[in-house]
C-alpha positions in Angstrom: -70.0 42.4 -69.0 -69.9 42.1 -65.2 -72.4 39.3 -65.3 -70.3 37.5 -67.9 -67.2 37.6 -65.7 -69.3 35.9 -63.0 -70.5 33.3 -65.3 -67.1 32.5 -66.5 -65.9 32.7 -62.8 -63.0 35.0 -64.2 -61.4 37.9 -62.7 -59.5 39.0 -65.9 -61.2 41.5 -68.1 -62.7 40.4 -71.3 -63.9 42.2 -74.3 -66.5 41.7 -76.9 -63.9 40.6 -79.4 -62.5 37.9 -77.3 -63.1 34.5 -79.0 -65.0 31.9 -76.7 -62.5 29.1 -77.9 -59.7 31.1 -76.3 -61.3 31.6 -73.0 -60.4 28.6 -70.9 -63.4 29.1 -68.5 -65.9 28.7 -71.5 -66.8 25.2 -71.0 -70.1 23.2 -70.4 -70.5 24.7 -67.0 -70.0 28.2 -68.4 -72.5 27.5 -71.1 -75.1 26.5 -68.7 -74.3 29.3 -66.4 -74.7 31.8 -69.3 -78.2 30.4 -70.1 -79.2 30.7 -66.4 -77.7 34.2 -66.3 -79.7 35.2 -69.6 -82.9 33.9 -68.3 -82.4 35.7 -64.8 -80.9 39.1 -65.6 -82.2 39.7 -69.2 -85.3 37.8 -68.8 -84.8 36.2 -72.1 -85.1 32.5 -73.1 -82.1 31.9 -75.5 -81.9 28.8 -77.4 -79.1 26.4 -76.6 -78.3 26.3 -80.5 -77.9 30.1 -80.6 -75.2 29.8 -77.8 -73.6 27.0 -79.6 -73.3 29.2 -82.6 -71.7 32.1 -80.7 -67.9 32.5 -81.5 -67.1 35.8 -79.5 -68.1 37.3 -76.2 -69.8 39.9 -78.3 -72.0 37.2 -79.9 -73.3 36.2 -76.4 -73.8 39.8 -75.5 -75.8 40.4 -78.7 -78.0 37.4 -77.7 -78.9 38.9 -74.3 -79.1 42.4 -75.6 -81.6 41.2 -78.3 -79.4 42.6 -81.2 
């Protein structure tokens, strides 16, 4: 979750249930930053389509965690 706060350049806490559409910082830059973070920290290649289908922070977390 800490990396996600960095990706979003956000100081406010977020939860797995937070909807991405409600997070102002989730924009095209956040999207690209998330893909880069996933590749660097999780050593995973996540398809852009998987990120586009994500609705919540938890969905993004599951992509990185491989769940």
